[in-house]
KOLLOKE-591785 format. One line per 3 residues: number of its first residue (from 0); for each residue z, y, x of C-alpha. Coordinates in steps of 0.1 Angstrom, whole numbers, plus 5000, padded with zeros to 4 digits. Last residue first. Example, Ala and Ser with C-alpha at 12.3 -4.5 7.8 and 13.67 -1.06 7.14 Angstrom:
// KOLLOKE-591785
1	5071 4989 5137; 5078 4955 5123;
***
This chain:
// KOLLOKE-591785
121	1061 8615 5680; 1097 8623 5671; 1099 8654 5694;
118	1068 8669 5676; 1085 8664 5642; 1117 8682 5654;
115	1096 8711 5667; 1078 8714 5634; 1111 8713 5615;
112	1125 8740 5637; 1094 8761 5631; 1096 8758 5594;
109	1133 8766 5595; 1126 8798 5615; 1098 8807 5590;
106	1123 8803 5561; 1147 8828 5577; 1118 8853 5585;
103	1106 8850 5549; 1140 8861 5539; 1166 8842 5519;
100	1185 8815 5538; 1221 8823 5532; 1235 8792 5548;
97	1248 8779 5515; 1215 8786 5499; 1196 8766 5526;
94	1222 8738 5522; 1216 8737 5484; 1178 8736 5490;
91	1182 8706 5514; 1205 8688 5490; 1181 8693 5461;
88	1152 8680 5482; 1172 8650 5493; 1185 8641 5458;
85	1151 8646 5441; 1130 8627 5466; 1098 8615 5449;
82	1102 8640 5419; 1109 8669 5444; 1078 8661 5464;
79	1058 8659 5431; 1072 8693 5420; 1061 8709 5452;
76	1025 8697 5449; 1026 8706 5412; 1032 8743 5419;
73	1065 8756 5405; 1062 8783 5379; 1080 8815 5371;
70	1047 8834 5370; 1058 8858 5397; 1066 8828 5419;
67	1033 8812 5411; 1015 8844 5421; 1034 8845 5454;
64	1025 8808 5460; 0989 8815 5454; 0988 8841 5482;
61	0963 8867 5471; 0926 8871 5480; 0920 8882 5445;
58	0894 8856 5436; 0914 8828 5453; 0947 8839 5437;
55	0930 8841 5403; 0915 8807 5407; 0949 8793 5417;
52	0966 8809 5387; 0939 8794 5365; 0945 8759 5379;
49	0982 8763 5374; 0981 8773 5337; 0983 8809 5325;
46	1013 8833 5326; 1026 8841 5292; 1006 8862 5268;
43	1014 8897 5255; 1024 8908 5290; 0998 8935 5293;
40	0981 8918 5322; 0981 8885 5303; 0968 8902 5271;
37	0940 8918 5291; 0931 8885 5307; 0928 8870 5272;
34	0906 8899 5260; 0884 8897 5291; 0877 8861 5284;
31	0885 8838 5313; 0864 8820 5339; 0879 8834 5371;
28	0849 8855 5381; 0841 8865 5345; 0876 8878 5340;
25	0874 8898 5372; 0842 8914 5362; 0855 8922 5327;
22	0887 8937 5339; 0869 8962 5361; 0884 8975 5394;
19	0879 8941 5410; 0877 8941 5448; 0914 8936 5452;
16	0944 8956 5465; 0947 8984 5439; 0929 8972 5408;
13	0930 8934 5408; 0961 8930 5429; 0980 8955 5408;
10	0967 8941 5376; 0977 8906 5387; 1012 8918 5397;
7	1017 8935 5364; 1007 8904 5344; 1030 8882 5365;
4	1060 8905 5360; 1075 8925 5388; 1110 8917 5397;
1	1136 8942 5384; 1155 8962 5411;
***
């Protein structure tokens, strides 16, 4: 099944899950022109910048990381971690792939294991 595009996800959040039925109201809330927002939703513009995606997520009550994923972008905070530790982060991600870590449940288990390890180190 094809992944939903950023524009489609924004439109769904805005009209079906969010409080913004009107394009103009949402555009005003996130500081965009309605025409630009319409072009994004209709996939005539690429996904916007990181700050705009974050404003959209906040206004829609959506998870910003989900929106970044649909936009095909990596948040700066993660990119900075990778830039500081490229070999270690790449190794960690490769191992996760090798072990078949794919679902939210899988990742949550890893998060809990890391938290437990950190508690033991204190």
